[in-house]
C-alpha positions as CSV (number, residue, x, y, z in Angstrom):
1,X,-52.7,50.6,53.2
2,X,-52.9,47.0,54.3
3,X,-50.4,45.9,56.9
4,X,-48.5,42.6,56.5
5,X,-50.6,41.1,59.2
6,X,-53.8,42.0,57.3
7,X,-52.4,40.5,54.1
8,X,-51.5,37.3,55.8
9,X,-54.9,37.1,57.5
10,X,-56.6,37.6,54.1
11,X,-54.4,34.9,52.6
12,X,-55.1,32.4,55.4
13,X,-58.8,33.0,55.3
14,X,-58.9,32.6,51.5
15,X,-57.2,29.2,52.0
16,X,-59.8,28.4,54.6
17,X,-62.7,29.3,52.3
18,X,-61.5,27.0,49.6
19,X,-60.3,23.8,51.2
20,X,-59.2,20.8,49.2
21,X,-58.7,17.1,50.1
22,X,-55.4,15.2,49.9
23,X,-54.0,14.9,46.3
24,X,-56.8,17.2,45.1
25,X,-55.2,20.5,46.2
26,X,-55.4,22.0,42.7
27,X,-56.4,25.5,43.6
28,X,-54.3,25.5,46.7
29,X,-51.1,24.4,44.8
30,X,-51.7,27.0,42.1
31,X,-52.1,29.8,44.7
32,X,-48.9,28.7,46.6
33,X,-46.9,28.5,43.4
34,X,-48.0,31.9,42.1
35,X,-47.2,33.5,45.5
36,X,-43.7,32.0,45.4
37,X,-43.0,33.0,41.8
38,X,-44.1,36.5,42.5
39,X,-41.3,36.6,45.2
40,X,-38.8,35.5,42.5
41,X,-38.2,32.0,43.9
42,X,-37.4,29.1,41.7
43,X,-40.6,27.0,41.8
44,X,-41.2,23.3,41.1
45,X,-44.7,22.0,40.8
46,X,-45.0,18.2,41.1
47,X,-46.9,16.1,43.7
48,X,-46.5,19.2,45.9
49,X,-45.0,22.6,45.4
50,X,-41.3,23.5,46.1
51,X,-39.8,27.0,46.2
52,X,-36.1,27.5,46.4
53,X,-34.4,30.7,47.7
54,X,-30.7,31.1,47.6
55,X,-28.5,33.8,49.2
56,X,-24.8,34.2,49.4
57,X,-22.4,31.4,48.4
58,X,-23.0,28.9,51.2
59,X,-23.5,25.3,50.2
60,X,-25.7,24.2,53.1
61,X,-29.5,23.9,52.6
62,X,-32.4,23.8,55.0
63,X,-35.9,22.5,54.3
64,X,-39.0,24.1,55.8
65,X,-42.3,22.2,55.3
66,X,-46.0,23.0,55.4
67,X,-49.0,20.8,54.7
68,X,-51.8,21.8,52.4
69,X,-54.7,19.4,52.6
70,X,-58.1,19.7,54.4
71,X,-60.4,17.2,55.9
72,X,-63.8,15.6,54.9
73,X,-65.7,17.5,57.7
74,X,-68.8,19.7,57.5
75,X,-67.8,23.0,59.1
76,X,-70.0,24.4,61.9
77,X,-67.9,27.5,62.7
78,X,-69.6,30.9,63.2
79,X,-66.9,33.1,61.7
80,X,-67.4,35.0,58.5
81,X,-65.1,33.0,56.2
82,X,-66.5,29.4,56.4
83,X,-65.6,26.7,53.9
84,X,-67.4,27.2,50.6
85,X,-66.9,23.5,49.7
86,X,-69.6,21.4,51.2
87,X,-68.3,18.7,53.5
88,X,-64.7,19.8,53.4
89,X,-62.9,22.1,55.8
90,X,-59.5,23.1,57.2
91,X,-60.0,21.5,60.6
92,X,-56.3,21.0,61.4
93,X,-54.8,24.4,60.6
94,X,-53.0,23.5,57.4
95,X,-54.4,26.8,56.0
96,X,-52.4,28.6,58.8
97,X,-49.3,26.4,58.3
98,X,-49.1,27.4,54.6
99,X,-49.6,31.0,55.3
100,X,-46.9,31.2,58.0
101,X,-44.4,29.6,55.6
102,X,-45.4,31.8,52.7
103,X,-45.0,34.8,54.9
104,X,-41.5,33.7,55.9
105,X,-40.6,33.2,52.2
106,X,-41.8,36.7,51.5
107,X,-39.7,38.1,54.4
108,X,-36.6,36.2,53.5
109,X,-36.8,37.0,49.8
110,X,-37.0,40.7,50.7
111,X,-34.3,40.6,53.3
112,X,-32.3,37.3,53.2
113,X,-29.9,37.7,56.1
114,X,-28.7,34.1,55.5
115,X,-26.1,32.3,53.5
116,X,-27.1,29.1,51.7
117,X,-30.3,27.7,50.3
118,X,-33.8,27.4,51.8
119,X,-36.2,24.9,50.3
120,X,-39.8,25.6,51.0
121,X,-41.8,22.4,50.8
122,X,-45.6,22.5,50.5
123,X,-46.9,19.0,50.9
124,X,-50.2,17.4,49.9
125,X,-52.2,14.7,51.7
126,X,-50.7,14.8,55.2
127,X,-53.9,13.5,56.7
128,X,-53.6,10.1,55.2
129,X,-49.9,9.8,55.7
130,X,-49.2,9.7,51.9
131,X,-48.0,13.1,50.9
132,X,-44.5,13.2,52.2
133,X,-43.7,9.7,50.9
134,X,-45.1,10.7,47.5
135,X,-42.8,13.7,47.4
136,X,-39.9,11.6,48.4
137,X,-40.7,9.0,45.8
138,X,-40.9,11.7,43.2
139,X,-37.3,12.5,44.0
140,X,-37.7,15.9,45.7
141,X,-34.8,15.2,48.2
142,X,-32.5,14.3,45.3
143,X,-33.5,17.2,43.2
144,X,-33.5,19.7,46.1
145,X,-31.2,18.1,48.7
146,X,-31.3,19.6,52.2
147,X,-29.1,19.0,55.2
148,X,-31.9,19.3,57.7
149,X,-35.7,19.8,57.7
150,X,-38.3,21.4,60.0
151,X,-42.1,21.6,60.3
152,X,-44.6,23.4,62.6
153,X,-48.0,22.2,63.7
154,X,-50.4,24.3,65.7
155,X,-51.6,23.0,69.1
156,X,-55.1,23.9,70.4
157,X,-55.3,24.0,74.2
158,X,-51.8,25.4,74.5
159,X,-51.1,29.2,75.2
160,X,-50.9,31.3,72.0
161,X,-47.4,31.1,70.5
162,X,-46.0,28.7,73.0
163,X,-43.4,26.5,71.3
164,X,-42.8,23.0,72.4
165,X,-40.8,20.1,71.1
166,X,-38.4,17.4,72.2
167,X,-35.4,15.4,71.1
168,X,-36.3,11.8,70.0
169,X,-39.8,10.6,69.5
170,X,-42.3,13.4,69.2
171,X,-45.3,11.7,67.4
172,X,-46.6,8.1,67.5
173,X,-46.9,5.9,64.5
174,X,-50.3,4.9,63.1
175,X,-51.1,1.4,61.7
176,X,-54.4,0.3,60.4
177,X,-55.5,-3.3,60.9
178,X,-58.3,-5.5,59.6
179,X,-59.2,-9.0,60.9
180,X,-61.6,-11.0,58.7
181,X,-63.3,-13.9,60.3
182,X,-65.0,-16.7,58.3
183,X,-67.3,-19.0,60.3
184,X,-70.6,-20.5,59.5
185,X,-73.8,-18.5,59.5
186,X,-77.2,-19.9,60.6
187,X,-80.6,-19.4,62.1
188,X,-80.7,-17.3,65.2
189,X,-82.8,-20.0,67.0
190,X,-80.2,-22.7,66.4
191,X,-76.7,-21.3,67.2
192,X,-75.3,-24.7,67.8
193,X,-75.6,-25.5,64.1
194,X,-73.1,-22.9,63.0
195,X,-70.0,-21.0,64.1
196,X,-71.3,-17.5,64.9
197,X,-68.8,-14.9,63.7
198,X,-70.1,-12.2,66.0
199,X,-69.4,-14.0,69.3
200,X,-66.0,-15.1,68.0
201,X,-65.3,-11.5,67.0
202,X,-66.3,-10.3,70.4
203,X,-63.9,-12.7,72.0
204,X,-61.2,-11.3,69.7
205,X,-62.0,-7.7,70.6
206,X,-61.6,-8.5,74.3
207,X,-58.3,-10.5,73.7
208,X,-56.8,-7.6,71.7
209,X,-57.1,-5.3,74.7
210,X,-54.6,-7.5,76.6
211,X,-51.8,-6.5,74.2
212,X,-51.3,-3.1,75.8
213,X,-52.4,-4.0,79.3
214,X,-50.5,-7.2,79.7
215,X,-47.9,-7.6,76.9
216,X,-46.2,-4.2,76.8
217,X,-44.3,-2.4,79.5
218,X,-46.3,0.1,81.5
219,X,-45.9,3.6,80.1
220,X,-45.2,2.3,76.6
221,X,-47.8,4.8,75.3
222,X,-49.2,2.3,72.8
223,X,-52.9,2.3,71.9
224,X,-54.9,-0.6,70.3
225,X,-58.4,0.5,69.3
226,X,-61.1,-1.6,67.4
227,X,-63.1,1.1,65.6
228,X,-65.4,-1.0,63.4
229,X,-67.2,-4.3,63.8
230,X,-68.9,-5.4,60.6
231,X,-71.0,-8.6,60.0
232,X,-73.4,-10.1,57.5
233,X,-75.9,-10.9,60.2
234,X,-79.6,-9.9,60.1
235,X,-82.5,-9.8,62.5
236,X,-82.8,-13.6,62.7
237,X,-79.6,-14.6,61.0
238,X,-76.3,-15.4,62.8
239,X,-73.4,-14.0,60.8
240,X,-70.9,-16.3,59.1
241,X,-68.6,-13.4,58.4
242,X,-67.3,-10.6,60.6
243,X,-64.6,-8.0,60.0
244,X,-62.8,-6.0,62.8
245,X,-61.1,-2.8,61.8
246,X,-59.0,-0.6,63.9
247,X,-56.1,1.7,64.7
248,X,-52.8,1.1,66.5
249,X,-50.5,3.9,67.8
250,X,-47.0,3.1,69.0
251,X,-44.0,5.1,70.2
252,X,-41.3,2.9,68.9
253,X,-40.8,0.7,65.9
254,X,-40.1,-2.2,68.3
255,X,-43.5,-1.9,70.0
256,X,-45.2,-1.5,66.7
257,X,-43.7,-4.7,65.4
258,X,-44.5,-6.5,68.7
259,X,-48.1,-5.4,68.5
260,X,-48.5,-6.7,65.0
261,X,-47.0,-10.1,66.0
262,X,-49.2,-10.4,69.0
263,X,-52.3,-9.3,67.1
264,X,-51.7,-12.1,64.5
265,X,-51.1,-14.7,67.3
266,X,-54.3,-13.7,69.2
267,X,-56.4,-13.7,66.1
268,X,-55.1,-17.1,65.0
269,X,-55.5,-18.6,68.5
270,X,-59.1,-17.4,68.9
271,X,-59.9,-18.7,65.4
272,X,-58.4,-22.1,66.2
273,X,-60.4,-22.3,69.5
274,X,-63.6,-21.7,67.6
275,X,-62.9,-23.7,64.5
276,X,-63.0,-20.8,62.0
277,X,-60.6,-19.2,59.6
278,X,-59.1,-15.7,60.0
279,X,-57.1,-13.3,57.9
280,X,-55.2,-10.4,59.3
281,X,-53.8,-7.3,57.5
282,X,-51.7,-4.7,59.3
283,X,-50.5,-1.6,57.4
284,X,-48.4,1.2,58.8
285,X,-49.1,4.5,57.0
286,X,-47.5,6.9,59.6
287,X,-44.1,5.8,61.0
288,X,-42.9,7.3,64.3
289,X,-41.7,10.9,64.1
290,X,-38.2,11.2,65.5
291,X,-36.5,14.6,66.1
292,X,-32.7,14.8,65.7
293,X,-30.8,16.4,68.5
294,X,-29.0,19.3,66.7
295,X,-32.1,20.5,64.8
296,X,-34.1,20.3,68.0
297,X,-31.6,22.3,69.9
298,X,-31.7,24.9,67.1
299,X,-35.5,25.1,67.4
300,X,-35.3,25.7,71.2
301,X,-32.6,28.3,70.7
302,X,-34.6,30.1,68.0
303,X,-37.8,30.0,70.0
304,X,-36.1,31.6,73.0
305,X,-34.4,34.2,70.8
306,X,-37.8,35.5,69.6
307,X,-39.1,35.6,73.2
308,X,-41.5,32.6,72.8
309,X,-42.6,30.6,75.9
310,X,-40.6,27.5,75.2
311,X,-40.9,23.9,76.4
312,X,-37.8,22.0,75.2
313,X,-38.8,18.5,76.5
314,X,-42.5,18.2,76.1
315,X,-44.2,14.8,76.3
316,X,-44.6,12.9,73.0
317,X,-47.9,13.3,71.2
318,X,-50.2,10.4,70.6
319,X,-51.2,11.7,67.1
320,X,-49.3,10.8,64.0
321,X,-47.6,13.0,61.5
322,X,-46.2,12.1,58.1
323,X,-43.4,14.6,58.4
324,X,-41.9,11.4,59.9
325,X,-40.9,10.3,56.4
326,X,-38.9,13.5,55.9
327,X,-37.2,13.3,59.3
328,X,-36.4,9.7,58.7
329,X,-34.6,10.7,55.5
330,X,-32.9,13.9,56.7
331,X,-32.2,15.0,60.3
332,X,-35.1,17.2,61.3
333,X,-37.4,18.6,64.0
334,X,-41.2,18.8,64.3
335,X,-42.4,21.4,66.7
336,X,-45.7,22.5,68.1
337,X,-47.0,26.1,68.4
338,X,-49.8,26.9,70.8
339,X,-53.1,27.9,69.1
340,X,-54.9,29.2,72.1
341,X,-56.9,27.8,75.0
342,X,-60.4,29.2,74.5
343,X,-63.1,29.4,71.8
344,X,-62.6,27.9,68.3
345,X,-58.8,28.2,68.8
346,X,-58.9,25.8,71.8
347,X,-61.2,23.2,70.1
348,X,-59.5,19.9,69.4
349,X,-57.9,19.4,66.0
350,X,-60.4,17.8,63.5
351,X,-63.4,19.4,65.3
352,X,-66.0,20.9,63.0
353,X,-65.8,24.2,65.0
354,X,-62.0,24.5,65.2
355,X,-60.2,27.4,63.7
356,X,-56.6,28.4,63.2
357,X,-55.6,31.4,65.3
358,X,-54.5,34.3,63.1
359,X,-52.5,35.7,66.0
360,X,-49.9,33.0,65.1
361,X,-49.3,34.2,61.6
362,X,-46.6,36.8,62.3
363,X,-45.3,34.7,65.2
364,X,-44.8,31.9,62.7
365,X,-43.1,34.2,60.2
366,X,-40.8,35.5,62.9
367,X,-39.9,32.0,64.0
368,X,-39.2,30.6,60.5
369,X,-37.1,33.6,59.5
370,X,-35.1,33.5,62.7
371,X,-34.6,29.7,62.3
372,X,-33.4,30.1,58.7
373,X,-30.9,32.7,59.7
374,X,-29.7,30.6,62.7
375,X,-29.1,27.5,60.6
376,X,-27.6,29.4,57.6
377,X,-25.8,32.3,59.3
378,X,-24.8,35.2,57.0
379,X,-21.0,35.7,56.5
380,X,-19.5,38.9,57.6
């Protein structure tokens, strides 16, 4: 007879074999919804999947969230359950996040031990920062109101099962920018006759680096990266147009707003100096993820109660997480769980040979069930 661990491993590896990209999680959503219905939960299928479990007469509700989407990466793993979808893989552990939460739903449905309502939220399209907002815009938090909300993300490179979090900022924001330069193209042998967009763009790239190094306080933790430099130049043609694209990470809304303003000023100043026109767009898809004090204390207390190695004041992460939209709407806590330090479990997130560590499955179930019972204590 299969053990619970074996069943969870089989479920996680099935999710891994059939990954789906953001907002296309058709098979994944159907599997999640079927699993929850078989447990007797009230299930809502919309942008994502929501399962509702009630016990006792308490009127408090807690939300537990897992992400569902995969990434457009060709898997190079050596295990025996690789992705069967070419060019798509679970390279961030969302297959494991779903499985841990489904396992907790199974445990709590069989033996509640809590008084109130648990709302299990399975969210699409976390990778592009669009899924949480889509669920909120759909009215999920009005239809299934919660008093607080929580999410787990695995962390490669940290010891297996180590739980870390912090009050306040836990993940940076991510903003995408694009700077379009319009100059005057010309012959490569006569640069003086035009306004070469490539040298102007190079000046702009250099100037943008002064935002973090000279305009923000040391230790602000902000990052400004130009990731693409596109022109219409050719072998002997100086470009008249250039586009710079990039990524900004910030640890406070104030720094994010400051960076956007400085970026626009620098682009405008360089353009004026060279006699060209410039257009700047700056879009924030992931806002900063902020952990509320009481939910964070509950996470730390619960982690210690199950015997987990616990770090209550870890350093903020530079990556972004669209759980931020949930925790901006409702007090919440985002926590990290160590995925292991060696082999595929220690490979960075989004690596083609990364894999979620199945040793975490029962640990995650234990944590989720203990947290639910801590936040919604059963009445004597």
